[in-house]
C-alpha positions as MATLAB code, in Angstrom:
seq = 'MKYLGLIPLFLLAGCQSTPTFCEKEPESNLCDPKTYLYDTEQALKEFEKKKSQKAFALGKAEDGWEFYGYSEGYSSKRKARKIALEECQKRLDKHGSKKKCEVIR';
ca = [
      -0.005   -0.001   -0.002;
       2.810    2.423    0.719;
       3.857    2.389   -2.964;
       0.328    2.875   -4.311;
       0.967    6.631   -4.686;
       3.719    5.906   -7.231;
       1.362    4.348   -9.770;
       0.127    7.694  -11.192;
       3.747    8.789  -11.674;
       4.542    5.700  -13.741;
       1.386    6.208  -15.801;
       2.189    9.837  -16.471;
       5.755    9.025  -17.406;
       4.439    6.934  -20.275;
       2.234    9.783  -21.555;
       4.965   12.003  -22.912;
       3.940   13.400  -26.237;
       5.743   12.524  -29.421;
       7.696   15.480  -30.722;
       6.463   17.153  -33.857;
       8.537   17.103  -37.065;
       9.574   20.734  -36.400;
      10.718   19.883  -32.891;
      12.936   17.147  -34.370;
      13.949   18.988  -37.594;
      13.704   22.720  -36.902;
      15.878   23.611  -39.912;
      13.538   21.977  -42.428;
      11.768   24.273  -44.919;
       8.487   22.796  -43.614;
       9.221   24.520  -40.321;
      10.065   28.001  -41.662;
       6.923   30.184  -41.498;
       8.608   32.737  -43.796;
       8.286   30.266  -46.680;
       4.559   29.462  -46.196;
       2.062   30.371  -48.854;
      -0.803   32.710  -47.891;
      -3.393   29.905  -47.580;
      -1.123   27.958  -45.219;
      -0.576   31.044  -43.081;
      -4.357   31.592  -42.826;
      -4.993   27.982  -41.969;
      -2.334   28.116  -39.235;
      -3.940   31.232  -37.758;
      -7.279   29.406  -37.619;
      -5.592   26.328  -36.194;
      -3.993   28.317  -33.379;
      -7.461   29.349  -32.152;
      -8.419   25.708  -31.611;
      -8.260   24.598  -28.016;
      -8.482   20.831  -27.630;
      -6.464   17.826  -28.861;
      -5.207   19.154  -32.209;
      -2.554   18.672  -34.870;
      -1.464   20.399  -38.092;
       0.306   18.517  -40.896;
       2.012   20.156  -43.866;
       3.495   18.870  -47.106;
       5.211   20.728  -49.926;
       5.034   19.390  -53.448;
       7.970   19.517  -55.844;
       6.355   22.380  -57.775;
       6.012   24.603  -54.683;
       2.370   23.923  -53.813;
       1.617   23.400  -50.127;
      -0.961   21.018  -48.755;
      -2.126   20.773  -45.183;
      -4.541   18.964  -42.981;
      -5.499   19.738  -39.439;
      -7.705   18.181  -36.825;
      -9.021   19.082  -33.425;
     -11.292   17.748  -30.744;
     -10.105   14.131  -30.812;
      -9.842   11.922  -27.720;
      -6.028   11.951  -27.885;
      -3.186   13.922  -29.429;
      -2.128   10.742  -31.212;
      -5.510   10.409  -32.930;
      -5.481   14.116  -33.890;
      -2.029   13.674  -35.470;
      -3.127   10.584  -37.406;
      -6.180   12.370  -38.869;
      -4.207   15.540  -39.732;
      -1.555   13.474  -41.518;
      -4.153   11.491  -43.455;
      -5.986   14.626  -44.588;
      -2.748   16.297  -45.691;
      -1.412   13.221  -47.470;
      -4.700   12.700  -49.337;
      -4.413   16.207  -50.774;
      -0.719   15.863  -51.580;
      -1.249   12.484  -53.285;
      -4.181   13.874  -55.298;
      -1.838   16.605  -56.578;
       0.432   13.827  -57.856;
       3.341   14.470  -55.537;
       5.589   11.766  -54.106;
       6.438   13.944  -51.063;
       5.206   13.163  -47.555;
       3.290   15.329  -45.127;
       4.677   15.871  -41.594;
       3.010   16.973  -38.392;
       4.466   20.415  -37.720;
       2.215   21.453  -34.819;
];
């Protein structure tokens, strides 16, 4: 019984969030807001207003087009990231690009 209080600490230790692409690769052009197209900037402004479990994925095609997907309100950050990546990748694939989307926020 005296160690029962440690259980929440072990559970919380396993809940560390996975770093975003930009936390791992801050020098990438996907992480430089100065290079974003106007539509991406506007979508990021809208995204920042969201409050709950959210994620923003971005992909840049070879011809300079940017595609994004974002999600919010999911039961976990992991689920939000999965949905944002799927939405972004669908758009990028439809454009005909072989590039991959990354979760940047």
